[in-house]
TORNUKE-25193 format. One record per residue (C-alpha): residue in one letter; x, y, z. Coordinates in pm, whole numbers, padded with zeros to 5 digits, always signed. Last residue first. Layout:
AXYZ;...
This chain:
G+06660+11205+02970;D+06597+10836+03119;R+06238+10887+03174;D+06188+11033+02833;R+06381+10766+02683;D+06192+10507+02886;R+05822+10669+02781;A+05917+10645+02412;R+06043+10289+02445;A+05676+10192+02594;E+05497+10391+02327;T+05692+10195+02047;L+05629+09886+02256;Q+05252+09955+02273;R+05223+10055+01902;Q+05383+09735+01802;R+05147+09537+02040;R+04856+09709+01866;R+05027+09598+01509;H+05043+09238+01617;R+04667+09268+01741;K+04581+09382+01411;G+04728+09144+01204;Y+05102+09250+01070;A+05256+09324+00727;A+05005+09598+00581;D+04965+09781+00875;R+05343+09759+00970;V+05417+09889+00606;E+05174+10189+00656;E+05318+10280+00998;A+05695+10259+00889;N+05624+10546+00585;E+05619+10400+00222;L+05855+10552-00016;G+06130+10280+00096;T+05890+10036+00005;G+05875+10135-00382;F+06279+10126-00407;A+06277+09776-00284;G+05964+09696-00506;G+06202+09856-00781;I+06487+09586-00694;M+06227+09307-00699;S+06181+09375-01079;S+06486+09223-01151;S+06364+08874-01035;T+06056+08885-01230;V+06213+09012-01567;F+06450+08681-01526;W+06153+08464-01468;S+05966+08646-01745;L+06230+08584-02011;T+06318+08231-01860;V+05902+08131-01935;Y+05914+08310-02274;D+06234+08110-02354;S+06077+07803-02256;A+05770+07861-02483;D+06002+07843-02792;V+06276+08068-02956;A+06461+08012-03265;H+06790+08150-03219;Q+06988+08455-03239;S+06836+08618-02932;I+06775+08956-03088;R+06598+08796-03418;G+06428+08518-03231;F+06266+08808-03006;V+06163+08982-03320;S+06002+08680-03485;A+05845+08556-03172;P+05662+08868-03105;V+05653+08988-02749;V+05327+09163-02647;L+05077+08851-02641;F+05322+08563-02545;S+05500+08762-02293;L+05160+08877-02131;A+05083+08552-01969;V+05397+08475-01853;L+05432+08816-01720;T+05130+08754-01527;V+05236+08437-01394;F+05580+08593-01266;L+05437+08880-01106;A+05176+08677-00888;A+05489+08454-00794;Y+05685+08723-00690;L+05406+08917-00501;V+05330+08574-00330;F+05716+08519-00256;V+05746+08896-00102;G+05454+08815+00129;L+05595+08490+00222;G+05924+08654+00339;I+05762+08946+00503;T+05525+08703+00700;L+05829+08450+00763;L+06067+08715+00872;T+05811+08870+01078;V+05707+08545+01243;L+06079+08453+01327;N+06132+08797+01523;Y+05809+08775+01713;P+05878+08402+01811;Y+06080+08459+02024;L+06156+08830+02148;P+06098+08695+02499;A+05828+08876+02700;H+05868+09258+02757;T+05924+09372+03149;G+06253+09524+03084;P+06124+09767+02802;L+06252+09662+02455;D+06539+09865+02264;E+06820+09653+02416;A+06650+09302+02286;R+06624+09410+01942;E+06311+09384+01724;W+06310+09343+01316;L+06049+09565+01184;G+06248+09880+01164;H+06132+10013+00835;D+06434+10001+00664;I+06542+09634+00818;I+06241+09443+00754;I+06152+09590+00430;W+06513+09573+00307;A+06560+09223+00418;T+06278+09088+00257;L+06364+09289-00106;A+06726+09122-00068;L+06578+08770+00031;T+06355+08786-00279;S+06626+08902-00511;L+06872+08638-00377;A+06639+08339-00425;A+06540+08450-00797;I+06898+08526-00882;V+06994+08185-00766;T+06740+08051-00943;L+06788+08199-01259;Q+07143+08085-01252;W+07056+07698-01161;I+06808+07734-01476;G+07056+07851-01712;L+07072+08199-01828;T+07182+08290-02197;T+06788+08363-02290;S+06760+08602-02027;V+07051+08787-02133;Q+06952+08862-02490;W+06572+08936-02383;T+06692+09183-02087;A+06913+09361-02377;S+06595+09412-02607;N+06420+09604-02326;L+06021+09586-02327;F+06017+09345-02010;G+06293+09538-01853;V+06098+09862-01847;A+05757+09697-01766;A+05874+09513-01494;T+06035+09805-01310;A+05712+09989-01341;F+05536+09684-01210;V+05736+09655-00911;G+05777+10030-00828;A+05382+10058-00843;M+05335+09780-00610;A+05576+09921-00352;R+05415+10269-00411;S+05049+10099-00319;L+05143+09886-00041;S+04819+09718+00069;T+04800+09469-00185;F+05165+09398-00095;L+05106+09236+00203;L+04776+09060+00136;W+04936+08693+00103;P+05097+08768+00442;R+04803+08732+00598;N+04939+08827+00971;A+04722+08582+01171;R+04857+08314+00957;V+05203+08402+01030;M+05091+08392+01408;G+04962+08045+01347;L+05271+07921+01171;V+05499+08025+01464;L+05253+07888+01726;R+05211+07544+01525;V+05600+07504+01486;H+05630+07551+01881;G+05407+07316+01946;R+05541+07070+01733;L+05887+07114+01856;G+05774+07004+02212;P+05457+07084+02413;V+05118+07204+02296;V+04966+07314+02632;Y+04622+07290+02783;R+04568+07494+03096;E+04304+07465+03386;C+04252+07774+03584;Q+04209+07743+03960;S+04522+07969+04017;E+04798+07847+04224;E+04950+07624+03939;R+04794+07291+03798;P+05022+07117+03595;A+04950+07145+03219;P+04675+06938+03044;R+04767+06826+02714;G+04699+07028+02367;V+04407+07048+02124;V+04073+07041+02314;P+03890+06746+02167;S+03679+06667+02505;E+03656+06398+02765;L+03387+06517+02990;P+03474+06687+03309;K+03396+06473+03662;E+03063+06603+03780;D+03014+06912+03987;Q+02921+07150+03664;A+02979+06944+03355;T+02873+07247+03156;L+03217+07423+03182;Q+03387+07105+03036;R+03149+07052+02750;V+03200+07422+02668;V+03552+07373+02675;G+03563+07070+02421;V+03294+07273+02192;V+03499+07554+02157;T+03833+07360+02102;Q+03620+07158+01838;R+03525+07461+01662;V+03851+07629+01700;R+04008+07311+01520;R+03776+07318+01238;P+03837+07696+01175;L+04200+07601+01187;R+04225+07335+00924;R+04600+07409+00916;S+04752+07735+01044;G+04845+07621+01392;L+04622+07575+01723;A+04884+07725+01925;P+04849+08069+01744;L+04471+08076+01807;S+04482+08132+02161;I+04147+08036+02334;L+04043+08159+02659;A+03776+08013+02864;I+03505+08127+03117;R+03270+07941+03359;R+03373+08176+03625;E+03424+07865+03854;P+03552+07663+03574;D+03828+07899+03455;V+03961+07733+03143;E+04277+07818+02957;T+04332+07691+02608;S+04629+07641+02323;V+04896+07762+02557;P+05278+07742+02385;N+05509+07562+02598;R+05848+07807+02725;A+05721+07745+03092;A+05337+07824+03010;R+05299+08052+02703;R+05029+08236+02516;P+05040+08370+02153;L+04799+08647+02071;D+04544+08580+01817;T+04276+08586+02078;L+03925+08409+02106;F+03743+08464+02429;V+03457+08197+02547;G+03225+08315+02799;I+02950+08092+02907;D+02612+08206+03105;W+02535+08548+02954;D+02276+08810+03001;R+02366+09149+02880;D+02449+09508+03029;A+02729+09380+03244;L+02932+09247+02938;R+03198+09466+02940;N+03245+09424+03308;E+03215+09049+03314;V+03483+09044+03036;I+03726+09233+03246;E+03687+09026+03543;A+03699+08716+03346;L+04030+08833+03177;G+04180+08828+03520;S+04075+08495+03556;V+04260+08429+03234;D+04575+08561+03359;A+04764+08802+03138;Q+05042+08688+02944;E+04988+08874+02631;D+04913+09196+02818;A+04667+09428+02677;L+04413+09148+02639;L+04070+09255+02586;P+04025+09356+02208;E+03644+09334+02133;T+03445+09179+01878;V+03135+09030+02032;T+02937+08717+01904;D+02632+08560+02020;V+02539+08214+02050;Q+02209+08091+02208;W+02175+07745+02275;R+01866+07517+02378;I+01984+07230+02607;G+01823+06866+02635;K+01984+06766+02322;G+02309+06697+02472;I+02675+06809+02468;H+02819+06683+02119;R+02515+06696+01899;R+02353+07007+02064;L+02675+07209+02063;H+02741+07150+01722;E+02385+07257+01644;P+02448+07559+01845;L+02764+07647+01672;R+02646+07645+01320;R+02600+08016+01273;S+02836+08105+01579;L+03122+07951+01395;N+03159+08199+01075;R+03131+08525+01319;A+03373+08358+01558;I+03640+08312+01291;E+03608+08635+01135;S+03676+08796+01475;P+03958+08568+01537;L+04101+08685+01221;G+04086+09037+01267;P+03969+09211+01586;D+03970+08969+01892;A+03708+08780+01965;I+03455+08731+02234;L+03216+08448+02190;V+02905+08451+02414;L+02728+08141+02501;R+02380+08169+02637;L+02207+07847+02782;K+01848+07748+02777;R+01628+07495+02899;G+01776+07214+03060;T+01686+07366+03403;R+02034+07250+03531;D+02205+07446+03230;A+02112+07803+03380;H+02327+07719+03705;P+02545+08052+03611;H+02288+08253+03536;R+02487+08597+03453;M+02361+08935+03409;
């Protein structure tokens, strides 16, 4: 049950944060602890705030109107008291090709915040500022809305009564892409792919203890090692994307689907950063182990010169690049669903499954 005018009493308001599973839910839980204090500081001390969090994937369509979302929220929260609802999603929103950061429905006292448009840097702080900003607007009642730190600029009003804030220009699109990549958490990619990890480290172990590898590594220059490293990481990135069908093609998508941008770019950056994190972790590990398991006397005799620390670094660098081939073989043993679960955030995975189901329905209908 809602109390739309509870703030007129100056006593108590209930704010509910409804968050998508994954990163939005984590941010909502962390934010709720100190949010009442921030609300009192920025809105007024005459109101006592109660903040609740609910994890609920509500958006089936990334371009659904916030007013339609309000009806869903009211139905889902019918058994609890609430005055203001703020929904946090990691799905991108767009208006006339501009990323939308926030949508506010003053009549129903509900707001939708799209995390990707807030970018990747200082995201919890930006979310907190935006939540405080929209709550200030929603508690302004019949007065002129207060100035608020909502990220973006007000967009022209359309037929609906919702207020939209967009982040226009190149900065907005960069923020959108980086925010989507962060939601996918690329640094955790290979920790969930056991076969790929086994392939990488098995290849590294074989190459690391091979005398031919020692000889070759000491003959390579920095630019050669750099080229080999770049090619190996790019090759593994391309292999994962192509082999597991992560690259979306317009002809394979339903006719009502939103434009491919920025999903393919986000996929490329997510997988690429995941491969880079694996590369860096393996390189650091091999550098540390090289001084322990490769005797300088034996290394020097095989390479035919006195070795120093730089030789151990170049050996580890070369072996790391070579091991990416083992990662390609390992990921080939993973099924597509496991790779998607490792590569994407929960909402992006749900979207991928919806597209797969839509393609299957289209094939059945055509057949």
